[in-house]
All heavy atoms as an XYZ file, in Angstrom:
844
protein
N       0.836     -1.161      0.000
C       0.000      0.000      0.000
C       0.892      1.239      0.000
O       1.933      1.264      0.622
C      -0.896     -0.006      1.236
C      -1.814      1.180      1.293
S      -2.960      1.169      2.670
C      -4.157      0.015      2.054
N       0.432      2.237     -0.707
C       1.181      3.494     -0.801
C       0.542      4.522      0.127
O      -0.672      4.701      0.129
C       1.192      4.020     -2.244
C       1.869      3.002     -3.162
C       1.885      5.372     -2.326
C       1.733      3.303     -4.613
N       1.378      5.177      0.913
C       0.947      6.251      1.792
C       1.561      7.549      1.303
O       2.674      7.559      0.787
C       1.408      5.988      3.231
C       0.761      4.799      3.860
C       1.392      3.568      3.847
C      -0.480      4.903      4.454
C       0.800      2.456      4.419
C      -1.080      3.810      5.034
C      -0.444      2.576      5.014
N       0.832      8.632      1.461
C       1.343      9.952      1.116
C       1.529     10.714      2.417
O       0.566     11.096      3.072
C       0.398     10.658      0.141
C       0.309      9.941     -1.170
C      -0.708      9.047     -1.421
C       1.288     10.128     -2.134
C      -0.782      8.367     -2.613
C       1.231      9.449     -3.340
C       0.196      8.564     -3.581
N       2.770     10.892      2.773
C       3.155     11.473      4.058
C       3.524     12.940      3.863
O       4.249     13.296      2.933
C       4.359     10.682      4.587
C       4.994     11.208      5.821
C       6.189     10.340      6.179
C       7.176     11.118      6.993
N       8.412     10.403      7.197
N       3.023     13.797      4.747
C       3.373     15.215      4.670
C       4.297     15.577      5.820
O       4.156     15.079      6.935
C       2.112     16.083      4.719
O       1.436     15.909      5.941
N       5.254     16.455      5.515
C       6.171     16.975      6.516
C       6.221     18.487      6.358
O       6.630     18.993      5.312
C       7.590     16.393      6.328
O       7.520     14.966      6.340
C       8.526     16.875      7.418
N       5.783     19.201      7.373
C       5.795     20.659      7.331
C       7.221     21.132      7.573
O       7.806     20.856      8.617
C       4.830     21.249      8.384
C       4.893     22.769      8.382
C       3.412     20.758      8.134
N       7.783     21.825      6.584
C       9.157     22.343      6.696
C       9.186     23.684      7.419
O      10.066     23.948      8.204
C       9.798     22.473      5.308
C       9.971     21.148      4.598
C      10.953     20.298      5.336
C      11.236     19.020      4.579
N      12.160     18.165      5.287
N       8.253     24.552      7.080
C       8.065     25.828      7.762
C       6.611     26.237      7.538
O       5.835     25.454      7.009
C       9.069     26.892      7.287
C       8.978     27.186      5.800
O       7.850     27.329      5.285
O      10.021     27.306      5.154
N       6.236     27.425      7.910
C       4.835     27.846      7.785
C       4.315     27.797      6.353
O       3.120     27.667      6.146
C       4.652     29.262      8.329
C       4.734     29.310      9.831
O       4.575     28.294     10.502
N       4.997     30.494     10.365
N       5.202     27.920      5.372
C       4.782     28.024      3.979
C       5.198     26.862      3.099
O       4.835     26.833      1.929
C       5.328     29.321      3.369
C       4.788     30.536      4.068
O       3.619     30.596      4.410
N       5.640     31.509      4.305
N       5.967     25.921      3.588
C       6.489     24.839      2.755
C       6.185     23.483      3.374
O       6.459     23.256      4.543
C       8.023     24.976      2.580
O       8.319     26.291      2.120
C       8.553     23.959      1.592
N       5.615     22.603      2.542
C       5.290     21.255      2.998
C       5.843     20.259      1.979
O       5.665     20.419      0.775
C       3.762     21.057      3.138
C       3.445     19.688      3.706
C       3.146     22.156      3.996
N       6.531     19.246      2.481
C       7.069     18.181      1.637
C       6.101     17.009      1.701
O       5.701     16.581      2.779
C       8.444     17.744      2.140
C       9.074     16.560      1.416
C       9.459     16.948     -0.006
C      10.281     16.050      2.172
N       5.711     16.490      0.541
C       4.865     15.308      0.457
C       5.696     14.178     -0.112
O       6.418     14.355     -1.096
C       3.641     15.568     -0.429
C       2.670     16.477      0.240
C       2.812     17.843      0.147
C       1.631     15.967      0.994
C       1.943     18.691      0.794
C       0.760     16.811      1.656
C       0.913     18.172      1.548
N       5.575     13.027      0.506
C       6.384     11.874      0.130
C       5.473     10.672     -0.094
O       4.593     10.394      0.725
C       7.371     11.590      1.249
C       8.401     10.564      0.951
C       9.404     10.438      2.090
O       9.133     10.892      3.213
O      10.461      9.858      1.829
N       5.678      9.966     -1.206
C       4.978      8.707     -1.469
C       5.829      7.595     -0.876
O       7.005      7.457     -1.213
C       4.801      8.502     -2.967
N       5.236      6.818      0.034
C       5.968      5.774      0.745
C       5.284      4.432      0.495
O       4.084      4.282      0.749
C       6.031      6.070      2.255
C       6.764      4.975      2.991
C       6.671      7.427      2.514
N       6.062      3.480      0.003
C       5.559      2.126     -0.222
C       6.525      1.144      0.422
O       7.727      1.179      0.134
C       5.434      1.839     -1.718
C       4.847      0.481     -2.025
C       4.643      0.255     -3.508
O       5.407      0.809     -4.327
O       3.715     -0.494     -3.844
N       6.009      0.279      1.277
C       6.846     -0.681      2.005
C       7.996      0.008      2.723
O       9.131     -0.449      2.688
C       7.373     -1.766      1.062
C       6.259     -2.563      0.435
O       5.229     -2.808      1.044
N       6.446     -2.951     -0.813
N       7.692      1.140      3.331
C       8.647      1.941      4.099
C       9.776      2.536      3.259
O      10.783      2.987      3.800
C       9.201      1.140      5.273
C       8.118      0.709      6.253
C       8.663      0.005      7.475
O       9.795      0.276      7.884
O       7.910     -0.814      8.026
N       9.625      2.537      1.933
C      10.611      3.135      1.032
C       9.985      4.316      0.309
O       8.858      4.226     -0.181
C      11.101      2.112      0.002
C      11.841      0.897      0.542
C      12.090     -0.098     -0.578
C      13.146      1.308      1.190
N      10.721      5.410      0.224
C      10.254      6.581     -0.510
C      10.342      6.309     -2.010
O      11.382      5.891     -2.508
C      11.109      7.798     -0.147
O      10.708      8.905     -0.914
N       9.238      6.549     -2.716
C       9.257      6.341     -4.168
C       8.815      7.597     -4.921
O       8.566      7.540     -6.124
C       8.435      5.121     -4.548
S       6.839      4.972     -3.780
N       8.723      8.727     -4.226
C       8.405      9.986     -4.879
C       8.186     11.073     -3.862
O       7.908     10.800     -2.688
N       8.328     12.320     -4.316
C       8.068     13.452     -3.428
C       7.785     14.711     -4.224
O       8.166     14.828     -5.395
C       9.214     13.686     -2.456
C      10.513     14.088     -3.072
C      11.614     14.290     -2.039
O      11.657     13.553     -1.040
O      12.434     15.203     -2.260
N       7.107     15.637     -3.583
C       6.882     16.954     -4.177
C       6.881     17.988     -3.062
O       6.689     17.666     -1.891
C       5.582     17.011     -4.978
S       4.068     16.995     -4.020
N       7.114     19.233     -3.458
C       7.177     20.332     -2.509
C       6.046     21.306     -2.798
O       5.874     21.755     -3.930
C       8.525     21.066     -2.616
O       9.568     20.119     -2.425
C       8.640     22.157     -1.577
N       5.270     21.621     -1.768
C       4.149     22.550     -1.867
C       4.533     23.852     -1.186
O       4.972     23.855     -0.032
C       2.918     21.940     -1.193
C       1.663     22.805     -1.120
C       1.089     23.032     -2.515
C       0.627     22.149     -0.220
N       4.357     24.962     -1.904
C       4.662     26.286     -1.368
C       3.350     27.040     -1.169
O       2.577     27.219     -2.117
C       5.565     27.033     -2.350
C       5.948     28.426     -1.883
O       5.505     28.850     -0.797
O       6.692     29.098     -2.612
N       3.097     27.462      0.053
C       1.868     28.176      0.385
C       2.133     29.641      0.722
O       1.348     30.275      1.421
C       1.170     27.480      1.565
C       0.775     26.036      1.322
C       0.234     25.407      2.592
C      -0.230     25.928      0.197
N       3.224     30.194      0.219
C       3.576     31.579      0.551
C       2.930     32.590     -0.390
O       2.958     33.785     -0.110
C       5.097     31.757      0.532
O       5.605     31.566     -0.767
N       2.352     32.138     -1.498
C       1.725     33.039     -2.454
C       0.208     32.940     -2.326
O      -0.300     32.218     -1.473
C       2.176     32.670     -3.870
C       3.695     32.764     -4.058
C       4.151     32.327     -5.431
O       3.359     32.447     -6.384
O       5.281     31.854     -5.551
N      -0.518     33.633     -3.199
C      -1.981     33.555     -3.133
C      -2.503     32.226     -3.658
O      -3.628     31.834     -3.349
C      -2.626     34.718     -3.881
C      -2.422     34.688     -5.375
C      -3.130     35.838     -6.045
C      -2.929     35.744     -7.554
N      -3.716     36.729     -8.267
N      -1.696     31.515     -4.445
C      -2.048     30.192     -4.945
C      -1.147     29.143     -4.306
O      -0.019     29.441     -3.926
C      -1.879     30.121     -6.469
C      -2.786     31.088     -7.189
O      -3.922     31.296     -6.812
N      -2.269     31.700     -8.249
N      -1.636     27.920     -4.228
C      -0.821     26.802     -3.751
C       0.061     26.345     -4.911
O      -0.453     25.989     -5.971
C      -1.724     25.669     -3.286
N       1.385     26.369     -4.726
C       2.319     26.118     -5.825
C       3.154     24.870     -5.549
O       3.776     24.747     -4.490
C       3.264     27.330     -6.021
C       4.255     27.062     -7.144
C       2.464     28.592     -6.297
N       3.158     23.970     -6.518
C       4.081     22.832     -6.489
C       5.174     23.154     -7.492
O       4.908     23.350     -8.677
C       3.373     21.512     -6.843
C       2.371     21.170     -5.763
C       4.395     20.387     -7.024
C       1.556     19.921     -6.014
N       6.405     23.244     -6.994
C       7.500     23.641     -7.880
C       8.466     22.515     -8.197
O       9.336     22.680     -9.045
C       8.245     24.851     -7.329
C       8.714     24.651     -5.903
O       8.729     23.520     -5.415
O       9.073     25.654     -5.268
N       8.313     21.362     -7.552
C       9.166     20.221     -7.901
C       8.443     18.921     -7.553
O       7.691     18.862     -6.583
C      10.506     20.293     -7.160
O      10.300     20.088     -5.771
N       8.674     17.917     -8.397
C       8.111     16.599     -8.153
C       9.056     15.555     -8.735
O       9.597     15.739     -9.830
C       6.689     16.458     -8.744
C       6.028     15.137     -8.305
C       6.700     16.586    -10.256
C       4.543     15.078     -8.594
N       9.300     14.525     -7.969
C      10.095     13.396     -8.443
C       9.333     12.126     -8.073
O       8.639     12.086     -7.049
C      11.497     13.356     -7.805
O      11.365     13.282     -6.388
C      12.316     14.578     -8.182
N       9.449     11.102     -8.898
C       8.766      9.847     -8.638
C       9.392      8.745     -9.475
O      10.092      9.015    -10.456
C       7.262      9.962     -8.935
C       6.956     10.396    -10.347
C       6.678      9.466    -11.333
C       6.959     11.740    -10.681
C       6.403      9.866    -12.636
C       6.688     12.153    -11.975
C       6.408     11.214    -12.953
N       9.146      7.518     -9.081
C       9.635      6.345     -9.796
C       8.951      6.314    -11.165
O       7.724      6.225    -11.249
C       9.301      5.088     -8.981
C       9.823      3.809     -9.594
O      10.176      3.794    -10.789
O       9.873      2.805     -8.859
N       9.712      6.393    -12.232
C       9.157      6.449    -13.593
C       8.381      5.185    -13.954
O       7.561      5.198    -14.851
C      10.263      6.695    -14.622
C      11.003      8.000    -14.433
C      10.102      9.194    -14.585
C      10.902     10.469    -14.445
N      10.141     11.617    -14.123
N       8.620      4.099    -13.250
C       7.865      2.863    -13.490
C       6.503      2.902    -12.807
O       5.690      2.003    -13.001
C       8.675      1.660    -13.009
C       9.932      1.434    -13.816
C      10.745      0.248    -13.335
O      10.226     -0.572    -12.570
O      11.908      0.152    -13.748
N       6.263      3.936    -12.006
C       4.997      4.098    -11.297
C       4.470      5.527    -11.516
O       4.426      6.340    -10.597
C       5.186      3.834     -9.802
C       5.659      2.429     -9.500
C       5.899      2.251     -8.019
C       6.419      0.854     -7.746
N       6.692      0.636     -6.324
N       4.051      5.846    -12.743
C       3.627      7.220    -13.030
C       2.397      7.665    -12.245
O       2.174      8.861    -12.074
C       3.355      7.203    -14.530
C       3.130      5.772    -14.863
C       3.954      4.973    -13.906
N       1.604      6.724    -11.735
C       0.424      7.069    -10.939
C       0.813      7.775     -9.641
O      -0.008      8.455     -9.029
C      -0.409      5.818    -10.625
C       0.385      4.708     -9.997
C       0.583      4.661     -8.631
C       0.943      3.714    -10.788
C       1.326      3.640     -8.057
C       1.685      2.685    -10.226
C       1.879      2.651     -8.850
N       2.065      7.647     -9.230
C       2.527      8.330     -8.015
C       2.454      9.842     -8.167
O       2.173     10.553     -7.202
C       3.953      7.919     -7.665
C       4.150      6.476     -7.223
C       5.627      6.182     -7.037
C       3.372      6.189     -5.955
N       2.720     10.339     -9.366
C       2.691     11.784     -9.596
C       1.297     12.339     -9.318
O       1.141     13.349     -8.624
C       3.127     12.113    -11.015
N       0.270     11.669     -9.818
C      -1.096     12.132     -9.579
C      -1.444     12.041     -8.099
O      -2.076     12.934     -7.536
C      -2.091     11.347    -10.412
C      -3.486     11.902    -10.338
C      -4.439     11.303    -11.354
O      -4.023     10.501    -12.207
O      -5.635     11.660    -11.278
N      -1.026     10.980     -7.445
C      -1.280     10.831     -6.014
C      -0.614     11.926     -5.198
O      -1.210     12.471     -4.261
N       0.625     12.249     -5.542
C       1.339     13.321     -4.840
C       0.654     14.670     -5.048
O       0.490     15.448     -4.103
C       2.795     13.388     -5.307
C       3.705     12.279     -4.801
C       4.986     12.205     -5.634
C       4.037     12.491     -3.322
N       0.245     14.941     -6.290
C      -0.451     16.200     -6.571
C      -1.728     16.305     -5.751
O      -2.003     17.324     -5.122
C      -0.802     16.298     -8.057
C       0.336     16.532     -9.032
C      -0.179     16.474    -10.464
C       1.032     17.851     -8.772
N      -2.504     15.239     -5.749
C      -3.782     15.278     -5.036
C      -3.584     15.390     -3.524
O      -4.328     16.091     -2.846
C      -4.629     14.077     -5.413
C      -5.138     14.203     -6.837
C      -6.095     13.119     -7.211
C      -6.590     13.373     -8.622
N      -7.712     12.527     -8.958
N      -2.593     14.712     -2.996
C      -2.308     14.824     -1.565
C      -1.925     16.262     -1.215
O      -2.409     16.831     -0.223
C      -1.191     13.863     -1.162
N      -1.079     16.862     -2.034
C      -0.616     18.227     -1.770
C      -1.750     19.237     -1.906
O      -1.932     20.103     -1.034
C       0.532     18.581     -2.713
N      -2.533     19.135     -2.974
C      -3.609     20.105     -3.165
C      -4.760     19.884     -2.185
O      -5.448     20.830     -1.820
C      -4.087     20.116     -4.617
C      -3.064     20.760     -5.529
C      -2.552     20.089     -6.629
C      -2.594     22.053     -5.281
C      -1.606     20.673     -7.452
C      -1.648     22.644     -6.099
C      -1.164     21.954     -7.188
O      -0.227     22.542     -7.994
N      -4.967     18.668     -1.735
C      -5.959     18.426     -0.683
C      -5.523     19.136      0.602
O      -6.331     19.782      1.273
C      -6.136     16.928     -0.438
C      -7.216     16.650      0.573
O      -8.371     16.994      0.364
N      -6.836     16.043      1.694
N      -4.245     19.037      0.915
C      -3.701     19.745      2.083
C      -3.909     21.251      1.917
O      -4.335     21.936      2.853
C      -2.216     19.415      2.240
C      -1.562     20.105      3.405
C      -1.523     19.500      4.654
C      -0.966     21.355      3.264
C      -0.919     20.132      5.740
C      -0.364     21.991      4.330
C      -0.336     21.375      5.562
O       0.252     21.998      6.631
N      -3.611     21.763      0.719
C      -3.768     23.199      0.464
C      -5.227     23.623      0.642
O      -5.502     24.703      1.177
C      -3.282     23.541     -0.937
N      -6.150     22.778      0.214
C      -7.571     23.104      0.372
C      -7.949     23.234      1.841
O      -8.752     24.090      2.205
C      -8.426     22.043     -0.312
N      -7.344     22.414      2.691
C      -7.644     22.510      4.131
C      -7.085     23.801      4.730
O      -7.481     24.188      5.818
C      -7.093     21.303      4.919
O      -5.669     21.328      4.922
C      -7.618     19.990      4.363
N      -6.177     24.440      4.015
C      -5.605     25.719      4.453
C      -6.254     26.896      3.721
O      -5.714     27.991      3.651
C      -4.088     25.738      4.220
C      -3.344     24.629      4.938
C      -3.498     24.750      6.426
C      -2.712     23.662      7.139
N      -3.016     23.591      8.559
N      -7.420     26.639      3.117
C      -8.245     27.654      2.444
C      -7.661     28.187      1.138
O      -7.937     29.329      0.765
C      -8.589     28.799      3.397
C      -9.404     28.329      4.564
O     -10.293     27.487      4.398
N      -9.096     28.821      5.752
N      -6.896     27.381      0.430
C      -6.437     27.755     -0.907
C      -7.437     27.212     -1.921
O      -7.969     26.112     -1.755
C      -5.043     27.182     -1.192
C      -3.946     27.952     -0.523
C      -3.618     27.712      0.797
C      -3.242     28.926     -1.212
C      -2.624     28.422      1.435
C      -2.236     29.652     -0.591
C      -1.926     29.392      0.733
N      -7.693     27.998     -2.957
C      -8.655     27.592     -3.985
C      -7.975     27.260     -5.313
O      -8.428     26.376     -6.025
C      -9.706     28.691     -4.194
C     -10.756     28.304     -5.192
C     -11.739     27.372     -4.865
C     -10.765     28.840     -6.477
C     -12.699     26.995     -5.790
C     -11.718     28.474     -7.403
C     -12.688     27.550     -7.053
O     -13.635     27.162     -7.967
N      -6.908     27.951     -5.648
C      -6.233     27.735     -6.927
C      -4.892     27.032     -6.709
O      -4.181     27.319     -5.748
C      -5.994     29.062     -7.657
C      -7.264     29.778     -8.066
S      -8.328     28.822     -9.181
C      -7.335     28.822    -10.667
N      -4.582     26.114     -7.628
C      -3.315     25.406     -7.588
C      -2.494     25.702     -8.824
O      -3.031     25.793     -9.931
N      -1.206     25.859     -8.628
C      -0.261     26.090     -9.720
C       0.800     25.012     -9.632
O       1.247     24.651     -8.549
C       0.398     27.488     -9.611
C       1.491     27.665    -10.651
C      -0.639     28.582     -9.726
N       1.187     24.474    -10.785
C       2.268     23.494    -10.832
C       3.282     23.967    -11.856
O       2.927     24.305    -12.989
C       1.732     22.110    -11.193
S       2.987     20.815    -11.068
N       4.541     24.003    -11.456
C       5.615     24.483    -12.330
C       6.511     23.336    -12.792
O       7.654     23.565    -13.168
C       6.438     25.539    -11.598
C       5.620     26.767    -11.241
C       6.442     27.819    -10.559
C       5.584     29.035    -10.250
N       6.344     30.118     -9.630
N       5.990     22.119    -12.788
C       6.776     20.919    -13.105
C       6.570     20.498    -14.555
O       5.542     19.908    -14.893
C       6.392     19.778    -12.175
S       6.487     20.204    -10.437
N       7.515     20.796    -15.401
C       7.419     20.441    -16.818
C       7.520     18.927    -17.048
O       7.050     18.425    -18.058
C       8.507     21.159    -17.624
C       8.282     22.650    -17.760
C       7.083     23.001    -18.632
O       6.725     22.227    -19.549
O       6.484     24.063    -18.381
N       8.106     18.199    -16.103
C       8.294     16.754    -16.300
C       6.982     15.968    -16.228
O       6.962     14.783    -16.540
C       9.305     16.195    -15.286
C       8.881     16.355    -13.840
O       8.227     17.331    -13.475
N       9.277     15.422    -13.008
N       5.881     16.622    -15.849
C       4.585     15.937    -15.813
C       3.532     16.723    -16.596
O       2.341     16.655    -16.299
C       4.110     15.699    -14.362
C       4.030     17.009    -13.585
C       4.990     14.671    -13.656
C       3.307     16.889    -12.252
N       3.934     17.425    -17.636
C       3.015     18.291    -18.377
C       1.836     17.520    -18.962
O       0.702     18.008    -18.931
C       3.753     19.065    -19.464
O       4.386     18.180    -20.358
N       2.051     16.323    -19.482
C       0.946     15.539    -20.056
C      -0.085     15.193    -18.981
O      -1.297     15.288    -19.216
C       1.480     14.268    -20.719
N       0.373     14.810    -17.807
C      -0.539     14.508    -16.704
C      -1.319     15.756    -16.305
O      -2.535     15.711    -16.109
C       0.233     13.979    -15.492
C      -0.550     13.910    -14.174
C      -1.685     12.903    -14.270
C       0.363     13.600    -13.012
N      -0.647     16.874    -16.189
C      -1.304     18.115    -15.779
C      -2.422     18.497    -16.736
O      -3.521     18.857    -16.313
C      -0.283     19.240    -15.648
C       0.779     19.041    -14.563
C       1.846     20.118    -14.667
C       0.141     19.030    -13.181
N      -2.166     18.386    -18.019
C      -3.191     18.700    -19.011
C      -4.336     17.693    -18.939
O      -5.504     18.066    -19.060
C      -2.583     18.747    -20.408
C      -1.575     19.873    -20.634
C      -0.886     19.718    -21.978
C      -2.242     21.244    -20.519
N      -4.026     16.433    -18.703
C      -5.049     15.381    -18.632
C      -5.995     15.587    -17.455
O      -7.192     15.320    -17.559
C      -4.398     13.997    -18.541
C      -5.407     12.855    -18.505
C      -4.769     11.479    -18.586
N      -3.761     11.206    -17.587
C      -4.013     10.833    -16.325
N      -5.245     10.687    -15.908
N      -3.024     10.591    -15.482
N      -5.488     16.087    -16.338
C      -6.353     16.259    -15.177
C      -6.947     17.667    -15.075
O      -7.550     18.004    -14.062
C      -5.660     15.850    -13.857
C      -4.451     16.718    -13.528
C      -5.278     14.386    -13.887
C      -3.826     16.418    -12.166
N      -6.799     18.465    -16.123
C      -7.536     19.716    -16.203
C      -6.776     21.000    -15.968
O      -7.380     22.070    -15.912
N      -5.465     20.940    -15.837
C      -4.691     22.173    -15.705
C      -4.630     22.884    -17.053
O      -4.703     22.248    -18.110
C      -3.257     21.861    -15.270
C      -3.085     21.599    -13.803
C      -3.387     20.360    -13.267
C      -2.593     22.584    -12.959
C      -3.205     20.105    -11.918
C      -2.413     22.341    -11.604
C      -2.719     21.096    -11.075
N      -4.489     24.196    -17.003
C      -4.268     24.993    -18.203
C      -2.860     25.542    -18.151
O      -2.409     26.012    -17.106
C      -5.263     26.145    -18.269
C      -6.689     25.691    -18.468
C      -7.652     26.872    -18.551
O      -7.222     27.983    -18.942
O      -8.816     26.667    -18.209
N      -2.176     25.501    -19.301
C      -0.809     26.012    -19.366
C      -0.851     27.532    -19.468
O      -1.600     28.093    -20.259
C      -0.068     25.430    -20.565
C       1.392     25.838    -20.612
C       2.153     25.023    -21.625
C       3.589     25.446    -21.765
N       4.397     25.387    -20.585
N      -0.051     28.202    -18.631
C       0.083     29.657    -18.673
C       1.571     29.983    -18.728
O       2.412     29.085    -18.655
C      -0.531     30.319    -17.418
O       0.257     29.977    -16.278
C      -1.973     29.899    -17.218
N       1.890     31.244    -18.780
C       3.303     31.629    -18.812
C       4.002     31.377    -17.478
O       5.218     31.300    -17.418
C       3.452     33.090    -19.223
C       2.781     34.052    -18.276
C       2.768     35.481    -18.792
O       2.557     35.679    -19.995
O       2.969     36.384    -17.957
N       3.232     31.215    -16.403
C       3.806     30.979    -15.082
C       3.708     29.525    -14.632
O       3.911     29.235    -13.456
C       3.120     31.869    -14.041
C       3.358     33.335    -14.312
O       4.430     33.718    -14.725
N       2.347     34.149    -14.095
N       3.355     28.629    -15.523
C       3.202     27.216    -15.184
C       1.820     26.734    -15.569
O       1.193     27.262    -16.481
N       1.341     25.745    -14.872
C       0.023     25.168    -15.125
C      -0.874     25.555    -13.961
O      -0.452     25.530    -12.810
C       0.129     23.649    -15.236
C       0.970     23.204    -16.407
C       2.352     23.146    -16.311
C       0.375     22.864    -17.611
C       3.123     22.743    -17.386
C       1.145     22.467    -18.695
C       2.517     22.410    -18.578
O       3.273     22.017    -19.649
N      -2.142     25.897    -14.251
C      -3.044     26.369    -13.210
C      -4.400     25.686    -13.311
O      -4.866     25.378    -14.414
C      -3.187     27.913    -13.263
C      -3.917     28.439    -12.041
C      -3.848     28.356    -14.545
C      -3.790     29.940    -11.838
N      -5.011     25.447    -12.165
C      -6.356     24.885    -12.097
C      -6.937     25.177    -10.718
O      -6.193     25.420     -9.766
C      -6.320     23.376    -12.331
O      -7.622     22.824    -12.297
N      -8.272     25.119    -10.631
C      -8.870     25.245     -9.309
C      -8.744     23.894     -8.601
O      -8.806     22.837     -9.220
C     -10.327     25.704     -9.384
C     -11.214     24.715    -10.096
O     -11.157     24.668    -11.348
O     -11.940     23.976     -9.405
N      -8.536     23.936     -7.306
C      -8.256     22.722     -6.533
C      -9.432     21.748     -6.533
O      -9.210     20.537     -6.671
C      -7.775     23.081     -5.115
C      -6.393     23.757     -5.229
C      -7.708     21.857     -4.220
C      -5.834     24.297     -3.934
N     -10.688     22.187     -6.444
C     -11.772     21.199     -6.515
C     -11.746     20.378     -7.803
O     -12.003     19.166     -7.770
C     -13.041     22.060     -6.425
C     -12.609     23.254     -5.639
C     -11.196     23.524     -6.104
N     -11.408     20.985     -8.924
C     -11.307     20.227    -10.186
C     -10.146     19.252    -10.166
O     -10.245     18.147    -10.693
C     -11.150     21.190    -11.367
O     -12.315     21.961    -11.536
N      -9.044     19.649     -9.558
C      -7.879     18.756     -9.452
C      -8.259     17.515     -8.638
O      -7.935     16.390     -9.011
C      -6.690     19.469     -8.776
C      -6.218     20.653     -9.607
C      -5.535     18.487     -8.540
C      -5.275     21.595     -8.860
N      -8.948     17.726     -7.552
C      -9.300     16.622     -6.660
C     -10.426     15.752     -7.198
O     -10.580     14.607     -6.779
C      -9.668     17.171     -5.287
C      -8.564     17.927     -4.557
C      -9.078     18.465     -3.239
C      -7.335     17.060     -4.359
N     -11.192     16.270     -8.149
C     -12.332     15.545     -8.677
C     -11.918     14.277     -9.408
O     -12.594     13.272     -9.365
C     -13.121     16.453     -9.617
C     -14.373     15.839    -10.164
S     -15.404     17.019    -11.062
C     -14.270     17.725    -12.219
N     -10.799     14.299    -10.068
C     -10.369     13.127    -10.824
C     -10.272     13.427    -12.298
O     -10.623     14.507    -12.751
N      -9.819     12.445    -13.053
C      -9.584     12.665    -14.482
C     -10.425     11.772    -15.367
O     -10.318     11.832    -16.569
C      -8.105     12.450    -14.779
O      -7.722     11.127    -14.409
N     -11.307     10.957    -14.823
C     -12.059     10.007    -15.652
C     -13.099     10.687    -16.524
O     -13.458     10.176    -17.565
C     -12.715      8.934    -14.785
S     -13.992      9.582    -13.700
N     -13.587     11.827    -16.132
C     -14.689     12.462    -16.845
C     -14.278     13.705    -17.610
O     -15.114     14.424    -18.119
C     -15.787     12.818    -15.856
S     -16.413     11.399    -14.958
N     -13.015     13.982    -17.691
C     -12.547     15.189    -18.375
C     -12.133     14.854    -19.795
O     -11.844     13.723    -20.129
C     -11.372     15.801    -17.613
C     -11.788     16.291    -16.253
C     -10.647     16.934    -15.533
C     -11.108     17.354    -14.159
N     -10.064     17.929    -13.381
N     -12.106     15.874    -20.611
C     -11.727     15.686    -22.011
C     -10.292     15.296    -22.144
O      -9.457     15.636    -21.426
C     -11.974     16.982    -22.786
C     -13.426     17.349    -22.824
C     -13.605     18.646    -23.570
C     -15.061     19.055    -23.535
N     -15.319     20.307    -24.158
């Protein structure tokens, strides 16, 4: 089973880690210092691409509990996933509202 563990680094930065069998297999960093919740880095086992979506959802769910509505992701290494789950590409990265991110990708174009 995969767990998504959060570690608060400071008031504005939270590290999310995907843990399977007590081994880290991915992580991302959430920055809450701006008006939007921003993920600026993500790494994961390339043989398990579903980890990226899990990390994003764990991070943005956390951001929603802190009253953030919009999410921004600046990770070019997952651009196809971001577009698939409803993000729009802008000059500052990819952006979407957090409820849409958490809704899932089965019903989107």
